[in-house]
C-alpha positions in Angstrom: -68.3 0.4 27.4 -66.2 -3.3 28.2 -62.9 -3.1 29.0 -62.6 -6.3 26.9 -64.8 -3.8 23.6 -61.4 -1.9 23.7 -58.6 -3.5 22.9 -57.5 -3.8 19.1 -58.3 -0.3 19.0 -55.6 1.8 17.5 -54.6 4.9 19.7 -54.2 8.6 17.5 -52.7 11.6 19.0 -55.4 14.6 16.5 -53.2 17.0 17.1 -50.1 15.3 16.4 -51.9 13.3 14.2 -49.9 9.9 14.4 -50.5 6.7 15.8 -49.6 5.6 19.1 -50.4 2.5 20.1 -53.1 -0.2 20.5 -54.9 -0.9 23.1 -54.2 -4.1 24.4 -50.8 -2.8 24.2 -51.6 -0.7 27.0 -51.8 -0.8 30.4 -54.5 0.8 32.3 -53.7 3.3 35.0 -57.1 1.8 37.3 -58.6 3.5 40.5 -58.6 0.6 42.9 -61.2 2.3 45.3 -63.7 2.6 42.6 -62.5 1.0 39.8 -62.2 3.7 37.4 -59.9 4.1 34.7 -57.5 6.9 35.5 -54.9 7.0 32.3 -53.6 5.1 29.5 -50.1 4.0 30.0 -48.5 3.7 26.1 -44.9 2.1 25.8 -43.1 3.9 23.3 -42.0 1.2 20.7 -38.9 1.7 18.2 -37.6 -1.0 15.7 -39.4 -3.5 15.2 -42.1 -3.3 17.6 -40.3 -4.1 20.8 -40.6 -2.0 23.3 -37.7 0.8 24.9 -37.7 0.2 28.6 -38.6 3.1 30.9 -39.8 5.4 27.9 -43.7 5.4 28.0 -47.0 7.9 27.8 -49.4 8.3 30.6 -52.5 10.2 29.1 -54.9 10.7 31.5 -58.7 9.5 30.7 -60.1 13.1 30.6 -57.4 13.3 27.4 -59.8 10.7 25.6 -62.1 12.8 23.1 -63.9 9.9 21.0 -63.9 6.5 21.3 -64.5 5.1 17.7 -65.3 1.2 16.5 -61.7 0.8 15.6 -59.6 4.3 17.0 -59.9 6.1 20.5 -58.5 9.5 19.6 -56.8 11.6 22.4 -56.0 14.9 22.8 -53.6 15.4 24.3 -51.8 19.4 25.2 -48.7 19.9 24.4 -46.2 20.6 27.0 
């Protein structure tokens, strides 16, 4: 799958059944040596879509369970 195909997909946590954001509004952590995506960095959003500074969720790639046509499903372990 190409990076351009990920843009615009909703990110959903399957355990909490909540929407975390949209790809394209997130950052990717990429291993510079291999080019592999290591994690999604999802900013926390408050009222009116404005970002909160410093609050973000870093989700390792291994927690992505399924990438569909419209949705990326995450299975994030509860700490």
